[in-house]
C-alpha positions in Angstrom: 47.0 -45.9 4.9 47.8 -42.3 5.8 47.8 -41.5 9.5 45.9 -38.4 10.4 47.9 -38.1 13.7 50.8 -36.9 11.6 48.9 -33.8 10.4 49.6 -30.5 12.1 48.0 -29.7 15.5 47.0 -26.1 16.2 46.5 -24.2 19.5 43.2 -22.4 19.0 44.2 -19.8 21.5 47.1 -18.6 19.3 46.2 -19.9 15.8 42.7 -19.7 14.5 41.9 -22.3 11.9 38.4 -22.5 10.5 36.7 -25.4 8.6 33.3 -25.5 7.1 31.8 -28.9 6.2 28.5 -30.1 4.7 27.1 -33.5 5.6 28.6 -33.6 9.1 26.3 -35.7 11.2 27.3 -39.2 10.2 29.5 -41.4 8.1 32.8 -39.9 6.9 31.6 -36.4 7.6 31.4 -37.2 11.3 34.9 -38.5 11.5 36.2 -35.6 9.4 34.8 -33.2 12.0 36.2 -35.3 14.8 39.7 -35.1 13.6 39.5 -31.4 12.6 38.2 -30.7 16.1 41.0 -32.7 17.7 43.6 -30.9 15.6 42.4 -27.5 16.9 40.0 -26.3 14.2 36.9 -24.2 14.7 34.5 -26.4 12.7 31.2 -25.2 11.3 29.0 -28.3 10.9 26.3 -27.6 8.2 23.1 -29.6 8.2 19.4 -29.3 7.9 18.4 -31.1 11.2 19.5 -29.1 14.3 18.9 -32.1 16.6 21.1 -34.4 14.6 23.9 -31.8 14.3 23.8 -30.9 18.0 23.8 -34.6 18.9 26.8 -35.1 16.6 28.6 -32.2 18.3 28.1 -33.8 21.8 29.2 -37.2 20.5 32.3 -35.7 18.9 33.3 -33.8 22.0 32.9 -37.0 24.1 34.7 -39.2 21.5 37.6 -36.7 21.5 37.9 -36.9 25.3 37.7 -40.7 25.2 40.5 -40.9 22.7 42.6 -38.4 24.7 42.1 -40.5 27.9 43.0 -43.7 26.1 46.3 -42.1 25.0 47.1 -40.6 28.4 50.5 -41.5 29.8 49.6 -41.4 33.5 53.2 -41.8 34.6 54.2 -38.5 32.9 50.7 -36.9 32.8 51.0 -36.7 29.0 48.3 -36.8 26.4 48.8 -37.8 22.8 45.9 -35.4 22.0 46.2 -32.2 24.0 42.7 -31.6 25.5 43.5 -27.9 25.9 44.1 -27.6 22.2 40.8 -29.1 21.0 39.0 -26.7 18.7 35.3 -25.9 18.7 32.1 -27.1 17.0 29.2 -25.0 15.7 26.0 -25.6 13.9 25.0 -23.9 10.7 21.5 -24.6 9.2 21.9 -25.8 5.6 19.4 -27.5 3.4 21.0 -28.3 0.0 17.6 -28.9 -1.6 16.9 -25.2 -1.1 19.2 -22.6 -2.8 17.8 -19.8 -0.6 18.8 -21.7 2.4 22.3 -22.3 0.9 22.7 -18.6 0.4 21.6 -17.8 3.9 24.0 -20.4 5.4 26.9 -18.8 3.5 25.9 -15.4 4.7 25.8 -16.6 8.3 29.3 -17.9 8.0 30.5 -14.7 6.4 29.1 -12.7 9.4 30.9 -14.9 11.9 34.3 -15.3 10.2 36.8 -13.4 8.1 38.5 -16.5 6.8 37.8 -20.1 5.9 40.9 -22.3 5.9 39.1 -25.4 4.7 35.7 -25.7 2.9 34.7 -29.4 2.6 31.8 -30.2 0.2 31.1 -33.5 1.7 27.3 -34.0 1.7 25.6 -36.0 -1.0 22.8 -38.3 -2.0 23.0 -41.3 -4.2 20.8 -43.2 -6.7 17.4 -42.2 -5.4 14.0 -41.9 -7.3 13.6 -39.0 -9.7 12.5 -35.8 -8.0 12.7 -32.1 -8.7 13.6 -29.5 -6.1 11.7 -26.3 -5.5 14.4 -24.6 -7.5 13.6 -26.8 -10.6 16.7 -29.0 -10.6 16.9 -32.8 -10.5 17.5 -33.5 -6.8 20.8 -35.4 -7.1 22.2 -32.7 -9.4 21.3 -29.9 -7.0 22.3 -31.6 -3.7 25.6 -33.1 -5.0 26.7 -30.3 -7.2 24.7 -27.1 -7.8 24.2 -26.2 -4.1 27.8 -26.9 -3.4 28.7 -24.7 -6.4 26.7 -21.8 -4.9 27.9 -22.4 -1.4 31.5 -22.4 -2.5 31.3 -19.3 -4.7 29.6 -17.4 -1.8 32.3 -18.4 0.6 35.2 -18.1 -1.8 36.3 -14.6 -0.6 36.8 -16.0 2.9 38.8 -18.9 1.5 40.9 -16.6 -0.6 41.6 -14.4 2.4 43.8 -17.1 3.9 44.8 -19.0 0.8 42.7 -21.9 2.0 41.5 -25.1 0.5 38.3 -26.4 -1.1 37.8 -30.2 -0.9 34.9 -31.7 -3.0 33.9 -35.3 -2.4 33.0 -37.0 -5.6 32.7 -40.8 -6.2 34.0 -43.7 -8.2 30.5 -43.7 -9.6 31.3 -40.7 -11.8 33.0 -43.2 -14.2 29.5 -44.3 -15.2 29.3 -41.1 -17.3 30.9 -42.5 -20.5 30.3 -39.4 -22.6 29.5 -35.8 -21.9 25.8 -35.3 -21.2 24.2 -31.9 -20.9 23.2 -31.1 -17.3 19.7 -30.3 -18.6 19.3 -34.0 -19.4 17.3 -35.4 -16.5 17.3 -39.1 -17.3 13.7 -39.5 -16.1 13.1 -42.8 -17.8 12.1 -46.3 -17.0 13.5 -48.3 -15.3 14.4 -45.7 -12.6 16.8 -48.1 -10.8 19.0 -47.9 -13.9 18.8 -44.3 -14.9 19.1 -43.0 -11.4 22.8 -44.1 -11.5 23.3 -42.0 -14.6 21.8 -39.0 -12.8 24.2 -39.7 -9.9 27.2 -40.0 -12.3 26.4 -36.6 -13.9 26.2 -34.9 -10.6 29.5 -36.3 -9.4 31.3 -35.7 -12.7 30.1 -32.1 -12.6 31.6 -31.6 -9.1 35.0 -32.7 -10.3 34.7 -30.4 -13.3 33.7 -27.5 -11.1 36.7 -28.2 -8.8 39.1 -28.2 -11.8 37.7 -24.9 -13.1 37.8 -23.4 -9.6 41.5 -24.2 -9.4 42.2 -22.6 -12.8 40.2 -19.4 -11.9 41.6 -19.2 -8.4 45.3 -20.3 -8.4 45.8 -19.1 -4.9 43.3 -21.6 -3.5 44.1 -25.3 -3.3 41.0 -27.0 -4.9 40.9 -30.8 -5.1 38.3 -33.5 -5.5 38.4 -37.1 -4.2 36.8 -40.4 -4.0 36.8 -41.4 -0.3 36.6 -45.1 -0.9 33.8 -47.7 -0.9 32.2 -46.7 2.3 29.3 -49.1 2.5 28.3 -48.5 6.1 26.3 -45.3 5.3 22.8 -44.0 4.9 23.5 -43.4 1.2 22.2 -47.0 0.5 19.1 -46.8 2.7 16.7 -46.3 -0.3 17.9 -49.6 -1.9 18.0 -51.7 1.3 14.4 -50.6 2.2 12.8 -51.5 -1.0 10.0 -54.2 -0.6 11.2 -57.7 -1.1 14.3 -56.9 -3.2 15.7 -54.7 -0.5 17.2 -57.8 1.3 19.1 -58.7 -1.9 20.5 -55.3 -2.2 21.5 -55.4 1.5 23.3 -58.7 1.0 25.0 -57.4 -2.1 26.3 -54.3 -0.3 27.5 -56.5 2.6 29.6 -58.6 0.1 31.1 -55.5 -1.5 31.9 -54.1 1.9 33.6 -57.3 3.0 35.7 -57.5 -0.2 36.5 -53.8 -1.0 34.9 -51.6 1.7 36.5 -49.2 4.1 35.2 -47.9 7.4 33.7 -44.5 7.8 36.8 -43.3 9.6 39.1 -44.8 6.9 36.9 -43.0 4.3 37.6 -39.7 6.1 41.3 -40.0 5.9 41.5 -38.9 2.2 39.6 -35.7 3.1 41.8 -35.0 6.1 45.0 -35.4 4.1 43.7 -33.1 1.4 42.5 -30.6 4.0 45.5 -30.4 6.2 48.6 -32.0 4.7 51.4 -29.3 4.3 53.0 -31.2 1.4 50.0 -30.5 -0.8 50.5 -27.1 -2.6 48.6 -25.0 -5.1 51.7 -25.1 -7.4 51.8 -28.9 -7.6 48.4 -30.2 -6.7 45.7 -27.7 -7.7 42.8 -29.4 -9.5 43.9 -32.9 -8.8 41.8 -35.9 -8.1 42.5 -38.2 -5.1 41.2 -41.5 -4.0 41.0 -43.7 -0.8 43.5 -42.5 1.8 44.3 -39.4 -0.1 46.3 -41.1 -2.8 46.6 -39.2 -6.1 44.6 -40.8 -8.8 43.0 -40.0 -12.1 39.4 -39.1 -12.8 37.5 -40.1 -16.0 38.3 -38.6 -19.4 35.0 -36.7 -19.2 35.8 -35.2 -15.9 39.3 -34.3 -17.1 38.1 -32.6 -20.3 38.5 -28.8 -19.7 36.2 -27.9 -22.6 33.4 -30.0 -21.0 34.3 -28.5 -17.6 33.9 -25.0 -19.0 30.6 -25.9 -20.5 29.4 -27.2 -17.1 30.6 -24.1 -15.4 28.9 -21.7 -17.9 25.6 -23.7 -17.7 25.6 -23.6 -13.9 26.3 -19.9 -13.7 23.5 -19.1 -16.2 21.1 -21.3 -14.3 21.9 -19.7 -11.0 21.8 -16.2 -12.5 18.3 -17.0 -14.0 17.2 -17.8 -10.4 18.5 -14.5 -9.0 21.9 -15.7 -7.6 24.8 -13.5 -8.6 27.9 -15.5 -9.3 
């Protein structure tokens, strides 16, 4: 698997590198932030719970020091990770269930920075009961896709300023969408535990389509999507494991999948890190591509790859956002 230690390190005193990431307090988001911080990035960690984000910031700073000390050659006073070149970590309030909050978060970043080298659309929810947000969207569609669409489009000028990168985390689950479904189709049917997966697949397919269209419309920005791997040790499955009685069976099922095919949270972050920092990836050769576990180039579903469907998804989303007062 790709080694993130081989990625470039930056001295924040002389080279300013800025990363913005959603879903940063746990799972693969946490380890993505950790490695970006170690590599000298100024990292804006976006989340809705200030206590959780601030705790994650303290934990990352401590973990980085611990790793540096573990790699300290006392004889030559040499660190594998240069403590002096660690970056910095900052909190941005972001609630993906509220488009106004998304717009405010983007505005705050724009007031603080003139460039964003890496924007990572990492946050997501999976296979939960049907619910509509205050903005009128099915909750998985908004959190996984529409809010990230708005967030990205607002920050795009800062990404363009430095010919940066946009990394969108999709899922192997997008293959469940076996034909193109209109995003207005909400799949609010019985049994929910079946149709919730279709809602999830639609949101993750839309994110890949958005990334492809973004790459076409903005050839100077490297835009890629990826499946991080089967990361089973995550809160994404908490709804299923907490269900009365049958929750224990879901827990056992997820444990078996993890043992056979799963990757750790840190291993799941490697694909994101490679896409975010690897110098060998270029807009000329890699724009719009889809990657999988470890940052290996792969192929998304035929639905996600269809540019006509992608254009339809883009146009629908722009219209929906415009109808709600968000200028794209």
